N, C-alpha and C positions, 0 to 999 in steps of 0.2 A: 453454585457461588453466586448468595446475592452480594451486591458491592455497590455501592450509594452513586451516583451519576456526578461524572467526573464536571467540575464548579467550569471546566470550557467547554462543555457541550455545545453546539448550536442548539437554537431555541426548538428546533423542529424536525423532524423528515423531512424531505422535498415534495412539491408533488411532481411525480413522474407520471407523464404520459405513454399510454400504449404503444408499442413501436411496432410496424406495421411485420409479421412474422415473425414474432415472437411471444409467449406465452411462458407463465412463470408459477410455481408452487413450492411452498415453503409449510412447514408442519412439526409438529412435536410426533414425533415417533417411539422414542425411547432407548433411543444408543444416548441422550443426557440422563441422568439419576433424576435429574431435578424435574423434568417434567415442563421444559421449553423447550420451543424449535430446536430440532437440531440435524433436519434434513431439508434439501432445497434440489429443484430441477428447474432448467429451463431447457426450454423447446421453441428448436430455430425452425425454420421454413427449410427444406429441401433448396439445396443449393448455397446454402450462407456461406462462406467463407471465414478461417479463424486465423490470428496470429495469437503468438504467444510468447511471454519469458519466466525462466525459470529459477529457482534456484539455483547459484553456483555450489553448492553445500556437497560436497563429499559422503556424505550419509541422507540422502534422499529420499522421501516418501516414495510407497510405489505407485502412487497417482501421479509423482511428478515423473516418474522411470515411465509410465506409459503416455504421459502428455508429451515428453520428450520425442519417446520411438513415434506418436505419429500426428505431430502439428506440421513437419516437411508438407502432408499431403491438401493441406488448407481449407479441409472443408469439414462443416459439423453441424450435428442435426440436435446434440442433445450437451448439457453440461450435471453432471451432478456432484452436490458438494455436501459432504457433510459434516459436521459437530462431536466434538466427544470423545474424538478418537484418531489421532495424528496419520494411522495406519505407517507409521515410517519406524524403522528397524524393527519388522516385524516378520522377515524371511519368506519364505515361499507362503505361508497363513496369506499373506498383504497381497500377493501378487495371486494369488486364489479369488480373493477382496476384491482387487481388480478386475478381473476375469469375470467374473461372475455378475458383477456388477453391469459392466460395459454391455453384457450379452443380454444381460432382461432390459436394461433400455432399447439399445437397438430392438428387440423384438416388440415392446411398447412401441417407437416411434416409426419402426418400419425400416428399418435402414443396417447400415454395416455396423460392425460394434468401435470398426474404427473412425469413426465419424460420431462417439462418445467420449468424453473428456470428464477426468474426475478428477478432484481438490478433498485434503480432509485436513480438519484441524482440530488439534487436540492432545490428548494424551501419547506421547512418543513409547514404544517398547510395547506396548497392549495388545497379543493376537487376538482377531473376533473371525466367528466362523465364519465360512467362505459367502455364506445365503445371509450375513447380518444387516448387508443395504441390498441384496435385490430383492429380499420380500415384502420391504417395505414402498417399493417404489410404484408397486399398482395403485395403492390405495393412494400415493402422493400423486403421482398423475389424472388420478381422477378429478382433481381438484386446480387444474393448470386453467389459469385465467391470462388474461392483457395485464391488469392492473396489480399485480400480486408483490412488485416491489419490497415494499416495506416487508413483507414475511420473508422472504429470501434474504433481505438485508442483516431479520432476527434468527433465522435459523445456520449461518453465518458464524456468531459470535462464541466466543471462549469467554475471557473476563473482558471483553468490550463493556462496556456501561451504557453505550449507546448503539441504536443502528446506525450507519454509516450509509448516503447516499449523495448522487448527486444529479444534474443535467445540464445539457448545455444543447444549446440550435445552431446549426453551420449554415452558412451557403454553398452550395455549389453550383459552379455559373447559374445563378438567379435562383435555386430549387432547394428550398428548404429543406436540413436533414435534422435527426433527433440525435444524439450522442446521449446515455443514461448510465450507470454504473453504481455497483457496490461496494464495499472493502469492509473487510474487518482485520484489525489488530490491536492489541493494547500494551503486549511484552513480549519480548523475543522478537524484537524489531530494529535491525541494522540491515535494509536490503539488499543484496547483494545481484539485483537485478529488478526485482520490482519492488512486490510487497509482500505480507503474509497471504494477504488472500485476495484477488479482485477482479472484478466479472464486471466488461463495457461491451455493451451494445448499441450497434447504429443501425439503421436501415440504408444505410448510403452504398450506393452499387459498386465496393471496390473490393479487386480480389486478394489473395495473400499477399504477393508477392508487391502489392502497395504497402497493404495493412501490415504487413513484417517491419520495414525501417522505421514508417511513421511510429509503428509502435515504441521501438529501443530508442529512437529519438527522445520520446517526450518521458520513458519511462525514466532514465537519464538525468532529466532534467527537474524531477518529481520524486518520485519512492526511492531514489538512488539517492535521493540531499536530507534523508530524513534518517533517526534515531532516536529510541529511547534509549537501551540499554546495551547496546554494541554486539548484541548475540542476532546473529542469523540465521532465521530458521529450517528446517527441515523440507518444510513445505512451502516455500513460497512461489507464488502463484500467481500470475497476471493474464490472461485471455480478454484478448479486443473481438471479439465478432461483428460482421456486417450480412443482413438478413438479403441485403440489396432488391432490395424491393422500392427504393425509390427510382425515379426517373428524373437523371438530369443527364450532363454532360458529361459525356465518357473521360476520366481519366485515369491513366494507365501508367502513370507511371510518379510516386511520390513526392519527386520535385515538380508535377504539373502547376503551375498558375492557380488554375481551377479551384486547387486543396488552400489555396494559402489559408480562406478563415476555417476550415476544416482541420488545418494542423495547430493554428490556435485554440481552436475550441477544447481539442484533445487534450492539450499540455493545460487547458485551464480546469478542465474536466480533471484529469488527473492530479495537479496539483491539492483541489479541494479535498478530492479523496486522501490523496497521503497529508494532508495538513490536521485530516480528522482524525487520522490515524493518532498523530504526535498528541492532538488535543486530548486523545481518549488513553494514552500512556498511563499505565498504571501506577496508580499515584500519585498523579500529577495536578500540582497547580497553578503553574506556569509554562506558556507556551515560547521559546526561547529560538529565536532568529540570530544568525551568523552570518555575516555579510564579512567577507576576505578579498581581499584586492591588494592589487601590486605584486600578485603573485605570477610566476614564469610561466604559468596556461592555466587556463579553469580547470584544469583534473587539477592542479597543485593547489588551486583554492580550495577548492573542494576538499583535498586529503585535512587541509591543516584544518578548515571547519570542521568534519566531522572528528580530527586530535581534541579541539577544546569540546565539542557537542557534548562526546562519549567521556569527557574525563570525568570519574565521579566528583574528582575535588573541585570541579567548578559547578556540577550539577547540585551539589551538597550546600554549596555554597550560596548560590543563589535561591535555594529552598530556605535557607534559611536568612535570607536577606541580609546575608553579609558581602560586601563590596569589597572583596578580593581578589582584585584585581591582576596579581600577580599570578594566580592560577592560571590565568588566560595565559598567559606570560608563558609559562609551563609549560601547557600543552602547544601551544604555536612551537617552544622549541623541542620536544619529542615525536614532531607530527614527521620528522626526516626529509618537509621541503627545505626548499634556499627560501633564509630569511635574512634580514638584514639586522641584527639588533641595535645598530645606532640608526638606523630610520624606521623602525619600529614605532604603528602609530595604533593608539586601543581609544574606540569611544564606547561608553555604555549608557542607553538612551539618549542619545545625541549630544552628551555632553562628553569632551576631551578631558579623556585621564592621563596617557600618555602620548607625549611627542617626542620625535629624536633619542628613542630608546631611553629617556626618562619621566618620570612623573611630571605633569606640567606646573608651572608653577604659580600656585596660588590657587592646587585644585582644593577644591572642600567634597567631603565625601557623601554630605547628607543627601542632593539630588540626585544621587548615583545610588542610594540606598534608597533612597522612596519611591524611585524608578526599579529597581528591582524586586521590590514587594509587591508591583502591580502583576496584573493577568498577564501582560504581555512583555517579556525581557529582549530588548535589541541591542546584540552588539557588532561593531565594527570594527574590524582588524586593517591595516595598510602593512604590509610587508616589505615596500619598499625595493623590493627586486625585477618588479615586470608589471605588466599591463592586466594577467589575468582575473581574474573575478567569479564566486561564487556565492552561493547561499543557500546554506544548507539549516534544518530545521529539527528541536529537544525539545526535553521540556526538562523540569529539573526532577531530583530524582529524593524521596520524602522516605518516611515511615513506612509509609503503606506500601509501597514498593516491596518492601521484604513482607511485610505481614502476607500481602496477596499470593507471592511467591511462595512461601514458607507452605499456605496452607493449599496449592494450585490442587494436587490431588485427594486431598480430605475430605 
């Protein structure tokens, strides 16, 4: 599917330096009909650690089931990712593909199949032959190199209009470590653990028992605060790997003071990737940030924010440049969280629209309408019942979203 570049796309893919203990490859192998890159391989040094968060969908893909089974052992040597077929709702055939892929990757890298993790994205319900991916791996592995980040970011795309990557440098005890990652996602975006697919690697010397709580915390504040269309994928997978090549003071618990900067940089990197996903929302013309305050808790604030962010009426009003703030009131009211109607306050683009449950005296719509016709839209909502606060991000809903999804399989 040849889609025009999102108007919200970044200027270019970032320059990501090699990470000690990591080689990558991404190539076109024929899984996609259009001849674009469709298969990616991460090869990590022996002893690398892994943490992950996976979709809570009750119809998970075969790769998600595999990852869920093997994540607790905390060791990784390879990640294999394909686009063009989600390997979801494919029964025993899907399990056979996963098993044979892991076995072949393990033979190539001389490791156990349980140290190979997999992810797939694409059409649901279309079975593949058992060797559909495994027979392509030897050729892919021959192209492994430390600087192929953009190749692998391209290889995991489906309806994405641009490759998504980010990099950060953190200090652990005065020693610099690198964090780098990629993501894919454009539609079927309402993460219920992470994002559609995202893979982050660091050279920090951190074990799984430290990585997992750090990842879960960061995910909750980033990927789980975005939505494009309210649909949670069967394939959502976020994996964080540490090659453990850096030589810094030992940090054996996630709350260690030594990890303060690492936590901040991980949060920053995941938020960067999550917002790139929203900026590439199918048919998107505007990035929308919704900040909810005055809620009973942070979780309640997020649920209200997502109610607004997922409302087709709110999203289409913004797509049409219509400053119909009554739709925001509607979405707040249906969220199922406490809100004081007579204290509710709404701001759009920094302009006070409603206070104390009423439109503000002398309200003029023109500056608000001008704001929502821009590329970046901000909405502030105060519920008037507590101190909970959260920000969520979404995009507008345009005619092109329908066109893209109506033609997805053709």
